[in-house]
C-alpha positions in Angstrom: -7.4 15.5 -26.9 -7.4 17.2 -23.6 -4.8 19.1 -21.7 -3.4 17.9 -18.4 -0.6 20.1 -17.1 1.9 20.4 -19.9 0.6 17.4 -21.7 -2.0 17.0 -24.5 -3.5 13.6 -23.9 -5.5 11.5 -26.4 -8.9 10.4 -25.3 -8.0 6.9 -26.6 -5.9 6.4 -23.4 -9.2 6.4 -21.4 -11.6 5.1 -24.0 -9.6 2.1 -25.4 -8.7 -1.0 -23.5 -5.4 -3.0 -23.5 -3.6 -5.6 -21.5 -0.4 -7.2 -22.9 -1.0 -10.9 -23.7 2.6 -12.3 -23.9 1.3 -15.8 -24.3 -0.3 -14.7 -27.6 2.1 -12.2 -29.0 5.4 -13.5 -27.5 6.7 -9.9 -27.1 6.7 -9.2 -30.9 6.8 -5.4 -30.2 10.4 -5.8 -29.2 11.1 -7.6 -32.5 9.0 -6.0 -35.2 9.3 -2.5 -36.5 11.7 -0.4 -38.4 13.7 1.1 -35.6 14.9 0.5 -32.1 13.1 1.8 -29.0 13.2 5.5 -28.5 15.7 6.6 -25.8 15.9 9.9 -24.0 19.1 11.9 -23.7 19.2 11.1 -20.0 18.8 7.4 -20.7 21.8 7.5 -23.1 24.2 8.0 -20.2 22.3 5.4 -18.1 22.6 2.8 -20.9 26.3 3.4 -21.2 26.8 3.2 -17.4 24.7 0.0 -16.8 25.8 -2.0 -19.9 28.5 -4.0 -18.1 25.9 -5.1 -15.5 23.3 -5.8 -18.1 25.6 -7.7 -20.5 25.2 -11.1 -18.7 21.5 -11.0 -19.3 21.8 -10.5 -23.0 22.1 -12.9 -26.0 25.4 -13.2 -27.8 23.8 -11.6 -30.9 22.6 -8.6 -28.8 26.1 -8.2 -27.2 27.7 -8.3 -30.6 25.2 -5.6 -32.0 25.8 -3.3 -29.0 29.6 -3.7 -29.1 29.5 -2.9 -32.8 26.9 -0.1 -32.8 27.1 1.2 -29.2 24.7 1.1 -26.3 22.4 3.4 -28.3 22.4 4.8 -31.8 21.5 8.2 -33.3 18.8 7.7 -36.0 18.6 9.7 -39.2 16.1 12.1 -37.6 18.6 12.8 -34.8 16.7 10.9 -32.1 18.3 8.3 -29.9 17.3 4.6 -30.2 18.4 1.2 -29.0 20.5 -0.7 -31.5 19.0 -3.6 -33.4 20.3 -7.1 -34.2 20.6 -7.4 -38.0 17.9 -4.8 -38.5 15.3 -6.8 -36.5 14.9 -7.1 -32.8 16.2 -4.8 -30.1 19.7 -5.7 -29.1 18.6 -5.7 -25.4 16.1 -8.5 -26.1 16.4 -12.0 -24.7 14.2 -15.0 -25.6 12.9 -17.6 -23.2 12.6 -21.3 -24.2 9.1 -20.6 -25.6 10.5 -17.9 -27.9 8.9 -15.1 -25.9 10.9 -11.9 -26.0 11.8 -10.1 -22.8 14.0 -7.1 -22.0 17.5 -7.9 -20.8 17.6 -4.6 -19.0 14.4 -5.3 -17.1 15.6 -8.8 -16.2 18.8 -7.2 -14.8 16.6 -4.7 -12.9 14.4 -7.5 -11.4 17.5 -9.4 -10.3 18.9 -6.4 -8.5 21.9 -6.0 -10.9 20.9 -2.4 -11.9 18.5 0.2 -10.6 17.1 1.2 -14.0 14.0 -0.7 -15.1 14.2 -0.1 -18.9 13.8 2.9 -21.3 10.6 4.8 -20.5 9.4 4.4 -24.1 9.4 0.6 -23.5 7.8 0.9 -20.1 5.0 3.1 -21.5 4.2 1.0 -24.5 1.5 1.1 -26.1 1.6 4.8 -25.1 3.9 7.0 -27.0 5.0 10.5 -26.1 6.1 13.1 -28.5 8.0 16.0 -27.0 7.5 19.5 -28.2 8.9 22.7 -26.9 5.8 23.7 -24.9 4.1 20.4 -24.3 4.2 16.6 -24.5 1.7 14.8 -26.8 0.6 11.5 -25.1 -1.0 9.1 -27.5 -2.1 5.4 -27.7 -0.1 3.7 -30.4 -2.4 1.2 -32.1 -0.6 -1.6 -33.8 -2.1 -4.7 -35.4 0.4 -7.0 -33.7 -1.2 -6.0 -30.4 -4.7 -7.3 -31.3 -4.6 -10.0 -28.6 -3.8 -7.3 -26.0 -6.7 -5.2 -27.2 -9.0 -8.3 -26.9 -7.7 -9.1 -23.4 -8.1 -5.5 -22.3 -11.7 -5.6 -23.5 -12.4 -8.8 -21.7 -10.8 -7.5 -18.5 -12.2 -4.0 -19.0 -8.8 -2.3 -18.4 -8.3 1.1 -20.0 -4.9 1.8 -21.6 -4.1 4.4 -18.9 -4.6 1.9 -16.1 -2.5 -0.7 -17.9 0.5 1.7 -18.1 -0.1 3.3 -14.7 3.4 2.6 -13.3 5.0 4.0 -16.4 2.8 7.1 -16.5 3.6 7.8 -12.8 7.3 7.3 -13.5 7.1 9.8 -16.4 4.6 12.4 -15.1 4.2 11.8 -11.3 1.4 10.5 -9.1 -0.5 13.8 -9.0 -0.6 13.9 -12.8 -1.8 10.3 -12.9 -4.5 10.9 -10.2 -5.8 13.9 -12.2 -5.9 11.7 -15.3 -7.9 9.1 -13.3 -10.4 11.8 -12.3 -10.8 12.9 -15.9 -11.2 9.3 -17.0 -14.0 8.7 -14.4 -15.9 11.8 -15.6 -15.4 10.9 -19.3 -16.5 7.2 -18.9 -19.6 8.0 -16.7 
């Protein structure tokens, strides 16, 4: 790990390669797992505010889950998460005709219905951030369901940090990302 501002960053962000391969995985990361997507305290209010505008982009099962559980839930550990449909996929997930999962919030954003892209944890994936009182830990979450993304990243030679550039800039700012890029260049040479 190395320190960049108030973040401790795992070298795997610059050493490993990753590019989502939706044709292979069909967005399974929005379906598999034991919990909903992490949501920040700021995003809780945003989800409540935008829900009426996002609702037309959601499946009936997702709407039912959100209206029963709320636009977010509080997990046993006290963290905020998106609600799930029957303990499986995120309630904000929609599926296309090929069965590929997509984010209803992001679809609403792309259509101009809302100005919130999606929770930062989703935008950053496969990068996960753990917040501590003095720093943020920035790690690459390696999950077997993303093996096709790892292979594609290797073929295209795209490091994890480059794949999630927009999300890292959204979370930490362009100066932070530029500094990360400089560290990556030095590390990889």
